[in-house]
N, C-alpha and C positions, 0 to 999 in steps of 0.2 A: 322627842318627836322630831324635833329640827334634825337631829343626828340621822333618824330614819330616813327621813325626806332626801338628805343630801346623800344616803348610801344608795336609795332608790335610783336618784338621779345618775349618780355616778355608773350604776349597773346598766341603766338604759344607755347612757353614752358610749358604754364598752360594747353593748350589743350592736348600737348602730355603726359603731367604726368596725366591728367584725362584719358585719353585712357589707358594709361599703368595701372593704378590703377583698371579700370575696367576690363581689361584683366586678371590681377592678381587675382581680385574676382571672375570672372567666373572661371578661372582654380582652385582656391581654393575651390568652390562650387561643382565642378565637381569631386575633389579629396575626397572631405569630404563626398559627397553624398553616396558612396558605403558603407562608414563605420557606417551609421546610421542603415540601414536595418541588418547590421551584430551584431550590438549591440542588436537590437531588436529579432533578432532570438536567440541569445545567452542567453538572459534573462529567457524565460520560462524554461529551463533546470532545475536549482536549484530550481525555483518555484515549479516544479511537485515533485522534491525529498523532498522539505523541509517539508511538512505534514508528510510524512512517517518518515523522520528522527527524526521529533520533537515529535512523538507519543512513547516515551519511554514505555517500558513495566511496567505494575503496578501489584501489588496485593500480597497478602501473598504468593502465593504459587510460586511467581519468584524466590524465595531464592533456591527452590530445583533444578533449571535450571544451568547446569553447567557453570562456569565463562569462559571457553575456550573451544576451539575444536569446531568440527561440530555441537554439539548439544547445544553449548551456543548462546546466542541471535544473536551475530554478525555471529555465524556460519550458523545458520538458515536462516538469510538474504541472504545468497549466494545459497540457494538451493530452488527448488520449493517445495511446501507445504508437498508432501507425503514423499519426501527424507529427507526434514527438519524434519518431526515427528519422522521419523525413527532413527534419531540420538539423540532425546531426550529421555532420561530414563522414564520420566513420563507419556510418551504416547505409550508404547510399546503395550499394547492391543488394542489401537485404530488401531495401525498399522497393527497388525495381522488381527483385522476385515476388514480393508480397502483392505489388500490383499487378503483374502478369498472372497471378494465381487468382485474383480477384478477391482478396481477403482484406482490403483495406477496412470495409465498413463491418466486417464481422470482428476484426480485431478491436476496432475503434468502439465499437458498440458492446462489447464483452466485459461483464463486471469483475473487478478484482481478479486478473490472471497473472501469471508469471510468464515472462518471455526469456529465453535465453537466446540473444541476439548475435549471430556471427558479425564479426567485422568484416570491411571490404578485403583485408588480408586473409582472412578465413576462407572467403570464397575464392581467392586468388591462389590458395594452395590446392584447389581440385584442377585436375587437367582440364585444358580448354575446351577438349571435345566433350567430357562429361558435363561442364558446367552450361554447355550449349545445349545439350541434349535435355538436361534439366529443365531449364528454362523454356524450351519449346514444348515441352510436355506437361500440360495443366494438372493432370491428375497425378502425376509423379511430384510435380512441384509442391501442390497441395499436401501431399502426404508428408514430404520433407519438412515444410513449414510449420505444420500443425504439430510435428513431433518436437519442435522446439518451444511449444506452448503448454502450460499446466494451468488447470481450470480454479486456481486459487492463488492469493499471494504468498510466496515462500520467503521466510526471513533467512539470512544467513545461518543463523541456528538451526533452522529446518534442514539445511544443506548439509549439516555436518556427517550425517550417517544415514542416509535415505534412498527411499526407492519411490519415484514418482511416476503417477500414469499420466501421460500427454493427451492432448485433445485427439491425436492421431490414435490412440489406443494402445501404442507401445509404452514400454517402462524405460525410464532414465535411472541411473543410479547416480547418486551424488556424494560426495565425501569432502572432508577439509576443516578447517577451523581458523580462527582469526580472520585474516584477510587471504587467506590461501585457499581456494576451493577447485574441485573438479566436478564436472557434469559430463557423464559418460567418458568419452576420450578428449574432451575439451577443457581447457584452464580457464577459469573466469578471470579476465583481465581487468575488469571494470564492474564492479557488482554493487548492488542496492540502490540502483538508479530509480527514481520515483517518476511515474507519469499520473495523469488522471485516473487511469483506470487498470494500471498494472505496476508490477516491479519487474525492473529489467536487469538481467546479468548478461554483459557483453562479454562474449567468448571468443576464443582464438581459432576454433575448428567448427566445421558445419557438422552437424550430427546426422548421420545416416539411420534410418529406421531398419530393422532386420527384417 
């Protein structure tokens, strides 16, 4: 009898221990469950930012961009594209054109665009009479400037062998690899520049829509 009572007591203790462990597992599972979605939701944030951060500016003309301040690469990344360009000394003629066309707010408010930005030297290659005529004709100027804008962010890989529809409605052919790219008749002289709402490729020629 004594042995039987001891066996029953041991069995009861084992059942109690199993129940306790099962209760702990359930509690632990309930406690751990909320943390799984939190981790899953937190993960996409750096994944979204990483491609932009990884696309470091490249090209010979990047050396002309200031090392610090609002016109530097880090400074431009903080501002929308038209504002960022206005702080960059190599894009002052483009900024004048954008302002004359009344496109500053349009470009600054557009989400995730790509801008092919002609340098001052690119505008200087145009005959003086042509440049003056374009700057004085808002409709023509708007058509030319929106021909330099694509409605989504384009990575260097996207430019390797592509055909892009511009906001103007025309098409731009792109080609290249590594750190050497062409957009229409223009060479990219400083690519992968990030602003708050745009990826910018600085080019050496003003693109003219057909």
